[in-house]
N, C-alpha and C positions, 0 to 999 in steps of 0.2 A: 596949632598943636591940638591933637585929638584928646578927648577926655579919657581917663582910665576905664570908665564904664563902657565907652564905645569900643575901646581896644579889647576889653574882655569879652564883649558880645561878639565881636568879629572873630576872636580866637575860638570861642565856643562853637560858632557856626562852622568854622574851618575844621575843627577837631571832629565835629559830628559828621561832616561830609567825608572826611578820611575814614572814619569808623564805618560808615555805610559802604564805601568802596571796598574796604577790607572784608566786610561781611559778605558782600556780593562775590568777591573773588574767592573766598573760602567755599561758599556754596557751589560756585561753578567748578572748582577743582574737585570737590567732594563728589559732585554728580559725574564728572568726567572719569574719575578713578572707579567709582561704583559701576558705571557703564562698561568701562574697559575690563573690569573684573567679571562682570556677568556675561558679557558677550564674548564668547570664546570662539572666535573665528580664525581659521588659519588662512594664509594667503592662497590664492588660486594656483599660483605657480611658485614653487619653492626652488630656489637656485641652489645647486650643490656647492658645498664648501670645498675649496681646493687649498691645500696647505702650500705655503710659500717655501721655496727651497732656500736655505741659508747658504750664502757664499762662504768659501773657505776662509775669507779674510775676517769674518765676524766670529768664527768659532775658535 
């Protein structure tokens, strides 16, 4: 059986690793959203939107 101090140390290391991963994910998402907000490019080819005709059974 492991001692309580070893268990607490392992838990502290695990929680620190999770915190680092969460911080990195937050920074990556912030950079992605900032870049997508700043870079306002439209697609080279825009497809026309065509409305779908409703059948008489659904109306």
